[in-house]
C-alpha positions as CSV (number, residue, x, y, z in Angstrom):
1,X,133.5,127.3,32.4
2,X,130.5,126.5,34.6
3,X,130.0,122.8,35.0
4,X,126.4,121.5,36.3
5,X,123.7,118.3,36.0
6,X,124.6,117.9,32.2
7,X,128.3,117.0,33.3
8,X,127.4,114.9,36.1
9,X,125.9,113.4,34.8
10,X,117.1,107.8,35.3
11,X,99.3,95.7,39.8
12,X,100.3,92.9,41.6
13,X,103.5,91.4,41.2
14,X,103.7,88.3,38.7
15,X,106.5,85.3,38.3
16,X,106.1,85.6,34.0
17,X,107.4,87.6,31.6
18,X,104.9,90.3,30.2
19,X,103.0,89.3,27.0
20,X,105.2,90.1,24.3
21,X,108.3,90.2,26.2
22,X,110.9,87.7,26.0
23,X,113.7,86.4,27.9
24,X,117.0,87.9,26.4
25,X,120.9,87.3,27.2
26,X,121.9,89.6,30.3
27,X,124.7,90.8,27.7
28,X,122.1,92.2,25.4
29,X,119.7,93.8,27.5
30,X,118.2,97.0,28.1
31,X,115.3,95.9,30.1
32,X,115.2,93.9,33.2
33,X,112.7,92.7,35.3
34,X,113.2,92.4,39.2
35,X,110.1,90.3,40.7
36,X,110.2,90.5,44.2
37,X,107.7,88.3,46.6
38,X,105.4,91.2,47.0
39,X,106.5,93.5,44.3
40,X,107.3,93.7,40.4
41,X,109.9,96.0,38.7
42,X,110.3,96.6,34.9
43,X,114.1,98.0,35.2
44,X,114.9,100.4,32.2
45,X,118.5,101.1,31.5
46,X,118.8,104.9,29.9
47,X,121.7,106.7,28.4
48,X,121.7,109.8,26.4
49,X,120.2,109.3,23.2
50,X,117.4,110.5,21.3
51,X,114.0,108.3,21.0
52,X,114.0,108.8,17.3
53,X,117.2,106.5,17.0
54,X,116.0,103.6,18.9
55,X,112.4,103.0,17.5
56,X,112.4,99.2,18.9
57,X,113.4,100.4,22.4
58,X,110.9,103.2,22.7
59,X,107.9,100.9,21.6
60,X,108.8,98.4,24.1
61,X,109.2,100.8,26.7
62,X,105.8,102.0,25.9
63,X,104.4,98.2,26.4
64,X,106.0,98.1,29.6
65,X,105.1,101.4,31.0
66,X,101.1,100.4,29.3
67,X,101.6,97.1,31.6
68,X,102.8,99.0,34.5
69,X,100.9,100.9,37.4
70,X,103.5,103.5,38.5
71,X,106.3,105.4,37.3
72,X,109.5,105.6,39.4
73,X,112.6,107.5,38.5
74,X,115.9,107.3,39.6
75,X,116.4,110.9,40.2
76,X,114.6,113.8,39.1
77,X,115.9,115.4,35.8
78,X,115.2,118.8,37.2
79,X,117.6,118.3,40.1
80,X,119.9,121.4,40.2
81,X,123.4,119.8,41.4
82,X,126.1,122.2,42.4
83,X,128.2,124.5,39.9
84,X,131.4,124.8,39.6
85,X,132.9,128.2,37.7
86,X,137.0,127.4,36.7
87,X,138.3,130.4,34.9
88,X,140.5,129.6,31.7
89,X,143.4,131.3,33.3
90,X,143.1,128.1,35.8
91,X,143.0,125.7,33.3
92,X,145.7,123.8,31.1
93,X,145.5,124.0,27.5
94,X,146.4,120.3,25.7
95,X,147.8,121.0,22.6
96,X,151.0,121.7,23.1
97,X,151.4,118.8,25.4
98,X,150.7,116.2,22.8
99,X,153.0,114.3,21.2
100,X,154.3,116.3,18.1
101,X,152.6,113.5,15.9
102,X,149.5,113.5,17.6
103,X,149.0,117.5,17.4
104,X,148.0,117.4,13.4
105,X,145.5,114.8,14.1
106,X,144.2,116.5,17.1
107,X,143.6,120.1,15.5
108,X,141.8,118.4,12.3
109,X,139.4,116.2,14.8
110,X,138.5,119.0,16.7
111,X,138.0,121.9,14.2
112,X,134.8,120.0,13.5
113,X,133.4,120.1,17.5
114,X,135.0,123.9,18.7
115,X,135.4,126.9,16.7
116,X,138.9,126.9,15.2
117,X,140.3,129.7,17.3
118,X,139.8,127.5,20.5
119,X,141.5,124.4,19.6
120,X,145.1,126.0,21.3
121,X,143.3,126.7,24.6
122,X,141.4,123.8,25.1
123,X,141.7,121.9,28.3
124,X,142.2,118.2,28.2
125,X,138.9,118.1,30.2
126,X,136.8,120.1,27.8
127,X,138.7,117.9,24.4
128,X,137.5,114.9,26.6
129,X,133.9,115.9,26.6
130,X,134.0,116.5,22.7
131,X,136.0,113.7,21.7
132,X,133.1,111.4,23.7
133,X,129.9,112.9,22.3
134,X,131.6,113.1,18.7
135,X,128.7,111.8,16.4
136,X,125.7,112.2,19.0
137,X,122.6,113.6,18.2
138,X,121.4,116.4,19.7
139,X,117.9,116.5,21.5
140,X,115.2,118.8,20.5
141,X,111.6,119.2,22.2
142,X,110.6,117.6,19.0
143,X,113.4,114.7,19.3
144,X,113.7,114.1,22.9
145,X,116.0,111.6,25.0
146,X,114.5,108.0,25.2
147,X,114.1,108.3,28.8
148,X,112.4,111.7,28.3
149,X,110.2,110.3,26.1
150,X,109.1,107.3,28.0
151,X,108.3,109.9,31.1
152,X,106.3,111.8,29.0
153,X,104.4,108.8,27.7
154,X,103.7,107.4,31.2
155,X,102.7,110.8,32.2
156,X,100.1,110.9,29.5
157,X,98.9,107.6,29.9
158,X,98.3,108.9,33.7
159,X,101.1,106.5,35.6
160,X,101.7,108.4,39.3
161,X,105.8,109.1,39.1
162,X,107.8,109.5,42.0
163,X,111.8,109.6,42.5
164,X,114.1,107.3,44.4
165,X,116.0,109.4,45.4
166,X,115.4,113.2,46.6
167,X,117.1,116.5,44.9
168,X,118.6,116.7,48.6
169,X,119.8,113.2,49.1
170,X,121.4,113.5,45.6
171,X,123.1,117.0,45.9
172,X,124.2,116.1,48.9
173,X,126.1,113.0,47.4
174,X,127.7,114.8,44.4
175,X,131.5,115.5,44.3
176,X,132.2,118.9,42.7
177,X,134.8,118.8,40.0
178,X,138.3,120.8,41.4
179,X,141.1,122.7,38.9
180,X,143.1,119.4,40.2
181,X,140.5,117.0,38.3
182,X,139.7,119.4,35.6
183,X,143.3,119.3,35.0
184,X,144.2,115.9,35.7
185,X,142.6,114.7,32.1
186,X,146.2,115.2,30.6
187,X,147.7,114.1,26.7
188,X,148.1,110.6,28.0
189,X,144.0,110.7,28.0
190,X,143.6,112.2,24.7
191,X,146.2,110.7,22.7
192,X,144.2,107.4,24.2
193,X,141.1,108.9,23.0
194,X,142.6,109.6,19.4
195,X,143.7,106.3,19.4
196,X,140.3,105.3,20.1
197,X,138.1,107.2,17.4
198,X,140.9,105.6,14.7
199,X,139.6,102.1,15.7
200,X,136.0,102.6,16.5
201,X,135.0,105.8,14.3
202,X,133.3,108.7,16.4
203,X,133.0,107.6,20.1
204,X,129.3,109.1,20.8
205,X,128.3,107.9,17.9
206,X,129.9,104.3,18.4
207,X,128.4,104.6,21.8
208,X,124.4,105.1,20.1
209,X,125.2,102.3,18.0
210,X,126.1,100.3,20.4
211,X,123.0,100.9,22.4
212,X,120.9,100.2,19.5
213,X,122.2,97.0,18.7
214,X,121.3,96.5,22.8
215,X,125.3,95.3,23.4
216,X,125.2,96.3,26.9
217,X,128.3,94.2,27.9
218,X,130.4,95.9,25.0
219,X,129.1,99.3,26.2
220,X,130.0,98.5,30.0
221,X,133.5,96.6,28.7
222,X,134.2,99.8,26.5
223,X,133.2,102.7,29.4
224,X,135.7,100.7,32.1
225,X,138.2,101.0,29.5
226,X,138.2,104.7,28.6
227,X,137.8,104.9,32.7
228,X,141.2,102.8,32.8
229,X,142.9,105.4,30.4
230,X,141.8,108.5,32.5
231,X,138.4,109.4,30.8
232,X,136.5,110.6,33.8
233,X,132.9,109.1,34.6
234,X,129.8,109.5,36.4
235,X,131.6,108.3,39.8
236,X,133.8,111.3,39.4
237,X,130.9,113.3,39.9
238,X,128.3,111.6,42.4
239,X,129.8,108.8,45.4
240,X,128.4,105.5,43.7
241,X,128.5,103.4,46.7
242,X,125.8,105.4,48.8
243,X,124.0,105.7,45.8
244,X,123.6,102.2,44.5
245,X,122.9,101.4,48.1
246,X,120.1,104.1,48.7
247,X,118.5,102.9,44.9
248,X,118.7,99.3,46.3
249,X,116.9,99.9,49.6
250,X,114.2,101.8,47.7
251,X,113.3,99.3,44.8
252,X,113.5,96.6,47.6
253,X,111.1,98.4,50.0
254,X,108.7,99.3,47.5
255,X,104.8,98.8,49.1
256,X,103.2,95.6,48.4
257,X,101.3,95.2,45.2
258,X,103.4,97.7,43.2
259,X,103.8,97.1,39.8
260,X,106.3,100.0,38.5
261,X,108.7,100.4,35.0
262,X,111.5,101.7,36.7
263,X,114.1,104.3,34.9
264,X,118.1,103.8,35.9
265,X,121.5,104.6,34.5
266,X,122.2,102.0,32.2
267,X,125.5,101.6,34.3
268,X,123.7,100.9,37.2
269,X,122.2,97.6,35.5
270,X,125.3,96.2,33.8
271,X,128.9,96.4,34.3
272,X,131.1,96.7,37.4
273,X,128.4,98.8,39.0
274,X,125.3,96.8,38.5
275,X,122.7,96.6,41.4
276,X,121.2,93.6,39.9
277,X,123.2,90.9,42.2
278,X,122.2,92.8,45.2
279,X,118.1,92.9,44.5
280,X,118.9,89.2,43.9
281,X,120.3,89.2,47.4
282,X,117.2,90.9,48.7
283,X,114.6,88.3,47.5
284,X,114.2,89.3,44.0
285,X,113.9,87.0,40.9
286,X,115.8,88.9,38.2
287,X,115.9,88.1,34.3
288,X,117.0,90.2,31.1
289,X,114.0,91.1,28.7
290,X,114.7,91.0,25.0
């Protein structure tokens, strides 16, 4: 199995909201404004969701791009992360480790996600990826992600684009998965995900709906619950604290007069990994935008 980036895992300053953009409750925000003494940033928290599924977010993003003079990406979407090849004979199938009462449910769910002949050979890590992504809509060139669609709009509008973290910096912070980490996603995690699925329905579809309705606080809460139950998160693949510090420094030290639209992973704008308080400590007035 090859594991790359997809599994590793974004004018002058003014102190008022842009026209047509109003303040929002922080727990229901996907856009934030960070106003420093000498520069102004519109922060967008993206997730893996198609733009056509969140037309209001896409429309608001285009408005903010139009009101900005530059585009800042957290990192390049084309960064080449280290890949790890884990042979099947190094993985531990999870099916027979599940409780007898759970095995039929696991088979029934997984046969809609993978070829039936593969189910008995699925490792817990692989099964968790399929369960977490169930119900999400695939991307196509005609139906891109919200992040890609806004970047394309900014490029077509002639906005200069730069990345906050270079490819080399991102790669240096990567934590390639090991066989031990791969096999650490065991039956207790899969049984938790199946229980969660019974509670909320297909997990990927539920996260899409939370994002569509801008329930950022609930996304952060549920993601933390999943992490607490052994589901691997992006922090298992990238060293989060150095990346946070790098992004905070780059955002706080933008050139005077910068007025930029910034893409960031949603998890860096809400939840325990949020950088917003650190931006405030560096002199920014930070507010959520509806």
